[in-house]
N, C-alpha and C positions, 0 to 999 in steps of 0.2 A: 918417335919417328917423324921427321919433318914432312910437311905436305905443301905442295905448290897449289896456290889458289888462283884460278883464272875465272874472272867474272865477265860474262857476255851481256847479261841483263844489267841495265843501268843507264846513266846519262851523264856525259861530260858537258857541263855548261861552260862554254868557252867565252870568257869576258876579257875586255881590255883592262890593262892596269896591273899586270904581273909585277911583283916586286923585283927590282934590280938587286944584284948581289953586292950591296954595300950596307954597312951598319954604322949607326951613330948613336950617341947617348941622347935620350930625350931630355927636355928641360925638366929639372926636378920640380915636382909639384909642391906647392905650399901646403896643400891639403890632400890627404889620401883617405880612402873610405873602404870599409869592408861591409858588404851588404848581405844580410842573412838570406835574402831571396836567391842568392847564387847557390845556396845549399838546400836543395828541395827537401821539405819535410822537417827541417831543423827548427826547433823553437829555442831561441837563444836565452841563456841565463847569464846576465852581466856579472863580471867580477871586478870591474873598474867603474868609476864615476867620472862625470865631466870634470875636467880640470886636472885629472890624474896624469902623472908623467909615466910614459911607458918606453921600454926599449924595443928594438926590432926583435921580433920573436917572442915577445911577452904576451901571455894569455890575456885576452880582453873579454871573451865569453866562452861558454861551453854549451853543448847540446843538452837540453833538458831531458830528452829521452835516452841519452847515452852519455852520462857525465864524464866518461873517460875521454870523449872526443872534444878537443879544445881548439879554439880558433885564436890566432895571434895577430898582433900588429905587424904589417910588412915593413914598417919604418919606425924609428924612434922619434918621439915627440910628445905632444900633449893631447889628451882626449878633448877635442874642441866641442863636439856636440854628439849627443845620442838622438838621432832623428826618429820620431815616433809618428805613427799614423793612427787610424781609427782603432779604438779599444787599446790604445797604447802599444800597438804592435811595433816592434823595432824595425825600422826600414834601413837604417844605415848608422854606422859608427864612424864619425869623421875624426881624423887625426891631423893636427897641425904639425907638420914635419920640422925637425931640426935640420940644419944644413949638413950635418954629418951623422951617420947612423952609429949607434952603440948597440951591439948585439947581446942578447942573452947567450951565455956560453954553456955549451953542452960538452961532454967529454968526447974527444976524438976516438972513434972505435972502428975496427975492421969488422964488417958484417960477417966475414967468414969465421971469425972467432966467437960469434954470438949464437945463441939459440933463438927460436922464434919468439919466445916470451920477451927476451931482452930487446930484440929488434922492434917488437910492437910497442914496448914501453917508451923507447926513444922516439918513435914516430908520433905517439900520442902526446908526449911531453913537449915536443918541439912545434906542434901545430901542423905537421906534415901529413897527419892521418887523413884529413879531408881530400887529399889527392886520390885516395883509393875509393872507388865506387864499386857497388855490387850489382850483379844481375842475378835474379830478376829485380825489377822495380827502378833501376837507375837512380839509386840514392847512395849516400855515403855508407861505406861498409860497416856492418856491425862489428865492433871491436872484440866481442866475445866469441865470434865464430871463426871457423877455419874453412877456407874455400877448397873446392876440389881442384881448382887451377886458377892461375892468374894470366890475364891476357893484356898485352901491350901492342898497340898499333904503331908501327914505325913507318907508316905509309900514309901520306897526305893526298887524298884524292878530291877533297872538296874544292869548289870553285876558287881559284886564285890562292889556294893554300900555300904557305911558305915551303921553301925547299929545305927539307930536313938535313940533307948532306951539308948545306951551308949553315943552318941554324945550330947544328950539333958538332960542327967541325972541331971545336976546342973543348968538347965535353966528353971525350971518350973514356977517360979515367972515371969521371963522375958516373957515367952510365954503367960502367963495370961494377962500381960500388953499389949503385942503386939496384941493379939486377941481383947482385949477390944478396942484398937485404931482402928483396922480394921472394927469393927462393926459400927463405926461412919461414915464410908466412903461410905456405901451402903444403899440403900432403902430396900434391901432384906436381905438375910441371908449370913453369912460367913460359908462356908462348909469346914470341915476338914475330910479327909479320912485317916484312920490309919489301921495298921495291927491289927489282933485280940489280939495280946499280947502287944500292946502299953501301956506304963505306964507313959507317959508324958502328958496325956490329961488334959487340964485345964478346970475348970468350969467357963464359961463366958456366960452371957446373950446375946442371939443373935447368939451364935455359935452352929452349928448343926454338930454332929459327926457321921460319917459313917464308917463302917468296910469294908475293902477291902481285897480280897484274890484271889489267882490264879497266872497265869503266867505273866511275863513282856509282855505288858506294863501296868499292873494294877496300877503301881505307877505313871504313867504319868497323868498329870492333864486333858488332853483332854479326856482320857478314863473315868475319873471320872465325868467330865462335861456332857459327853454324857449319862451317866447312871443316873445322878441326876437331871440336869436342862439344857437340850440342848440349844445351841445358835441358835436363829432365825435371819433372815436378819434384820439389823438395831439395833440389841441388842449388848450390851457390857457387858463383865464380866472381872474381874481382877483376876490375879493369883499371888501368892507369895510363894516362897520356905519357908518351915517351919523353916529352920535355920535362914533365914532373918527376920522372924516374931520375933525371939528371939532378934535379933539386934535392931529391932524397939522397942521392949519392954524395952530393956536396955536403949535406948535413953530417954524414958519417965521417967524411974526410977532414972537415974543418971544425966541426962542432957548432956550426952556425946555420940557422935556417935562413937562407938567402932567397927571397922571393922575387928576384929580378928575372925578367923574361926577355927573350928576343922576340919582338913583335913585328909581324909583317904588315906594312901599310900598303894596302892593295885597292885597286879599283880606279875607274876613270876620274874620280873626284880628286885625286892627288896629283900635284904638279910633278913630283918625282917619287913614284912608288918605290919603296925601299924598306929597310929594316931599321928598327930602333931598339935600344935597350930601355926597358921601363919596368918598374915594380908593379906587382899586383896592386890594384886599387888606385893607380895613377889617374889623375884627372885627364879626361879625353883631350881637352884643349892643349895640354902640355905634350901629350903623346903625338898629336898631329900638328903641333906648332910650326907655322911658316910653310906648311906643305899643302894644306887644303886649298883647292881652287875657290875663286870667288863664284858665287851662284848658289842655287838651291840644291844642295846635296844632302842625302841622308847618310849619316855616320852610323856604322854598325859595329858593335863589339862582337867579333866573330866573323863567320862567313855569311854570304847572302842568303843561304838556305836555312841556317839554324841560329844565326846570331841575334843580338838584341839591339833594337833601335836606341841610340843614345844622343843626348845633346852634348855640346861642348863642355857644359858644366857637370856632366855626369862622369862616371868612373869606369875604368877598364874592368871587365868581368874577371872573376877569380880564376876561371879555367881557360881564358881566351889568350891565344897567341897571335891573333890577327885582328886588325881593324880595317874595315872596308868602307869605302865611300863611293856611292853611285848616285846618279841624278834622281831627284824626286819625280815620280810620275804624276805630275799635277796637271797634265794636259788631257783633253778629251778628243780621241781620234774617232770621229763619227764614221761609221761603216768601215773602220780600219780592218776589221776582221774579214771583210768581204772583198778587199781590193788587193791586187798583186803588190807586194812590198818586198823587194829583193834585199833590203837592209834590215829586215826584222827577223827575229828568231822564233821558231815554233817547232814543237815536236810533231805537229800535224802538217799535212801537205796541202791543206785547203787555202789556196791563194798566196802562200808564202813558199819561198824556194830555198830556205836555209839547208834543206836536206841535200841540195846539190853541192854545197860548199861546206863539208863537215869540219874543216879545220879553220874556218873563218872565225875571228873573234868579234864579239858584239859589245856595243855600249848600251846595255840594257838599263832601264830605269825601274822604279818601284811600282809602276802601274800594273794592276792585276788583269786589265783588259777584260773585265767581266764582273759580275756580281754574284753574291751567294745565292745558291738555289739547291734544290734537292739533288741527291746523288744521281748521276747519269752513268749508265753502264756503257763504257767505251772499250774496256780491255787494256787501257793504257797503264793502269797501276801495275799490272803483272809484268809489263815490259821493262819497268825501271826498278822492280823489287826482286833481287836475287834470292831472298829468303824463301824457304819452303812453306809459305803461308798463303792464305787468301786475303789480301789486304782489305778489300771492300767489305767482305763478310765480317772480318775482325772489327773494323770500324763500326759497322752497324750493330754488332753484338755489344760493343762498349756503350753505344748510345742508348740501347734498351736495357743496359745493366744486367745482361744474361751471363752470370759468372761461369756457369758450366760451358757455355759456348765460347766464352773468352779463353778459358783454359784449353779447350779442344782446338781452337784456332791459333794458338801460339802466343798468347799474351806474355808468357814468361820469357820469351826469346827476344823481345823487342824493347826499344827505347824510343822516345819521341823523335830523335834525329833520324831514325830509320824510315820515317814517313815524310821526310822533307821533300824527297823527289816525287812521291805520289801526290803530295800537296801541290808541288810546282806544276805538274801536268794535268791537274784536275780541272776540268771545264766547269765543275760545280762550285769551285772556289771555297771548298770546305777547309776548315782549319784542322788538318789531320794531326799535327803535333800536339795541339791542345787536347784533342779528343783522346789520343793515346795516353797523355799524361793523366787525364781524368780516369781512364781505365786502370792504369797502374795504381793510382791512389786508392781506387775502389778495392783492388785486390789486396793491397796492404791492410786496409781496414777489415775486410771480410775474411781473408785467408791468413795474412801475416807472414 
């Protein structure tokens, strides 16, 4: 039975630089890269060496802890370099791309005619399995398990996130095939949460559609899980981004693992915020080519709350469908916190008047306007966190490594992204997402 989700707690961070609805192909990168750090907890085991020729979709490494989970090249070319760090940890696998891609060919199959084992085998062989993550722990799903349900968020509520109606307009058949495949992987339902105006919803047996509305983080899958079918201790659910469901569907329809994405270029740092077509692992310089303004701007793979800071020489994140550019906050505003500033944004009402213009869009920079200090009890965390948890108490229990308290306070229900807003409003400038990631890693080690 579908449920409507209405979120009142939260915060919509309104920024300048929303992407206009036009899409172009980005410049094809000469070099692409897959970074194991995009797959938290995965220790890569290489199957190719430098100088090897690879096709698009060919396996380049697998997970040491789950050898069935394979990671593939997004393009065809030559393994240019295996970049290693301290203790020979693999940091990146760089592929010098050919001008045209040659794909590894898989059999075209209708997911409706397959059982769960056959669907899983194709996802694992093609390198599409890493699109599936599990809760708890927010890591790639264990290929040997079966979840009680699968959740897909078809609702983008993050700052400047792309318009899914536009991004998925030509992928409705792929979505239908992708959801049909996902329904074979669970003993329960596949849940899709969409905005009331969504027009890409496929009709698939076993797919349950919910309508979501309200403030961010209504688009985060943890918010939806909590409202639809909460996780209890010992249970597993899987989550997939809706853009990746389309990639999975295309795999079954064409027999090719096509890792091209529609990426939203957003933020005040772009001359023309818009959309581009780019492959996973594209070089940032090529994704933003000719569009980035002159000046000191921070480029972020992802959104401003959860994305990763990148240089132009770096590469698009594996799970990212957005690149954001905002001004670097390299200025020092002496006593800025204590002076009336009508053009500054704040969730607090001390000296700033942004609460009087809730729909105004701001050109915010990266300045944190404060420094790290001990936790201060303000009550603001609870105002932006719709989950039925005590955010500050959970963070503190993680810091002291109290596993029993972490369990009691809801560690199994959360992912680092769920604490992006509490981190944003925190006057103590604590790194909430990092703390939560450490807590989840501790639970994996101690509980499994």
